[in-house]
N, C-alpha and C positions, 0 to 999 in steps of 0.2 A: 384172133386176128392173125392172118398169115402175112409174113414179111414178103414183100414182092420187090423191094428196092435192090438194086445191084449193090453188093457189098464192095466197098472201095477201101475199107480200112481193115487193119488187123487189130486184135484186142489183146492187151497184156495186163496181167493181174500181178500186183505187188502185194506181198503178204508178209507180216512179221514172222511167220513160221519159216520163211525163206530168207530172213535177214533184213527185210525192209523195216524202216522206222514206223511206217503207218501203212494201212491198207489203202490201195487205190486200184481202180480199173481205168486204163488209159487206151484210147483209140489212137493209133499211129500207123505210119507207113511201114515202119520196121522197128525192131527191138531197140536199136540205138536211139532212134527218135523218142521212143517211149521212155527210156531211161533218162534222157535229157529233160523231157517234160516232167518226169517224177522229181528230179532234183531241182528243177526250176520252180515248180508249183506246189509240191507236197512236202518234201523232206526239209527239215530245218538244219541239216548239216551242210557245211561248206566243203566237205571232203570231196575227193575225186569219186565219181560214181563207181560203186563196187557192189551195189545191190543187184540181185538177179530177179528176174520176173518169169512168169509162166505165160505162154501164149495160149489163149482160149479160142475155141471156135466161135463164130458169130452167134450160134445158137446158145452156147454156154454163157457168153457175155450178156446176151439179151435176157436170159433167164435171171441172171443176177440183177439186172436193171429192173426187171418186173417185180422182183421180190424185195427190192431195197425200200427202206422207209424214205418218205419224201419230207424234207424239212419244212418246205414252204406250204405244206398242205397237200392235198391229193392232186397230183398231176394227172391229166388225162393220158390215156394210152398213146394218143397222137403226140402229146408233148414229150412223153418219155422216148418215143421213137425218134423224134426230132433230135433230142439230146444224144441218143445212141448213135445216130448217123453222123454226128459231128466229129471233128477231130479234136483230140486233147483229153482232158480229165473227164471221165464219165461219172465215176463214183469216187468219193473221198471220205476220209474219217470225220466223224462228228466233232472230234476235238478241235479240228481246224476251223469249224464253222462257228462255234460258240465263243 
């Protein structure tokens, strides 16, 4: 499937290798917004945000979404694309779901 939608978001990856508490892939307008979403929705710390993240291209982020396991069962490619085009947390750690 070829992506044809205009990309309106930027994608940021938080990784424990870079000092994050948990892995997360977040869609946001900018890095500051992504960090705020990470601390609001993912991190269990109340500290001031000090975690760094890596910006991914939309192609890199989409590949990670396609390869990610789906907790609720198999999502269709259309459902994954809908989540991918949304704003906010796209992928998060399994520990937070269970």
